[in-house]
C-alpha positions in Angstrom: -1.7 -7.1 -9.3 1.4 -7.2 -8.2 4.6 -7.2 -5.4 5.1 -3.3 -6.8 1.5 -2.0 -6.7 0.6 -4.3 -3.6 3.4 -2.5 -1.2 2.6 1.1 -2.6 -0.9 0.8 -0.9 0.3 -1.3 1.7 2.7 2.0 2.1 -0.4 4.7 1.1 -2.5 3.6 3.6 -0.2 3.1 6.5 1.1 6.6 6.0 -1.8 7.9 5.0 -3.5 6.1 8.0 -0.6 7.6 10.1 -0.8 11.1 9.2 -4.5 11.6 9.1 -4.3 10.6 13.3 -2.0 13.3 13.9 -3.1 15.5 12.0 -6.8 15.3 13.9 -4.6 14.6 17.4 -6.1 10.9 16.9 -3.3 9.8 18.1 -4.0 6.2 20.4 -5.7 4.8 17.5 -2.1 5.4 15.8 -1.5 1.2 14.1 1.5 1.5 17.0 -0.1 2.2 19.8 -2.6 -0.2 19.1 -0.2 -2.8 19.1 0.4 -1.8 22.5 -3.1 -2.3 24.0 -3.7 -5.8 22.5 0.5 -6.6 23.6 -1.0 -5.3 26.9 -3.9 -7.3 26.9 -2.8 -10.0 28.1 0.4 -13.3 28.1 -1.5 -15.3 25.2 -1.8 -12.3 22.8 1.8 -10.4 24.1 3.0 -14.2 22.4 0.8 -14.2 19.7 1.3 -10.6 18.2 5.4 -10.7 18.4 5.8 -13.9 17.3 3.6 -13.3 14.0 5.9 -9.7 13.4 8.8 -11.3 14.3 7.6 -14.5 11.7 6.2 -11.8 8.7 9.8 -9.3 9.3 12.2 -13.5 8.9 9.7 -13.8 6.1 9.8 -10.8 3.6 13.5 -9.9 4.5 13.9 -13.3 3.5 16.6 -14.8 5.6 13.9 -17.7 7.4 15.6 -21.3 5.3 12.2 -22.1 3.1 10.8 -24.8 5.4 10.6 -23.1 8.7 9.0 -20.3 6.3 5.3 -19.9 8.5 3.8 -17.6 4.9 5.3 -21.4 3.2 3.9 -23.9 5.5 0.5 -22.1 5.5 0.3 -22.7 0.9 1.5 -26.8 2.2 
């Protein structure tokens, strides 16, 4: 597998699932609603989720130095 194929699977899966939720009236099962519920469950969950989203966004955008990139550090 290569990066282009992996991104195609991610984008296709998320888009398909979100469209299915809207089409079937399952708005409460949208991924964003699930994250909202998880973040509201506790302050620790909120902090962990926001950290994970931020770390992933910075990693994917290439905006964090490799020595601070949690994905690089996890492989070490």
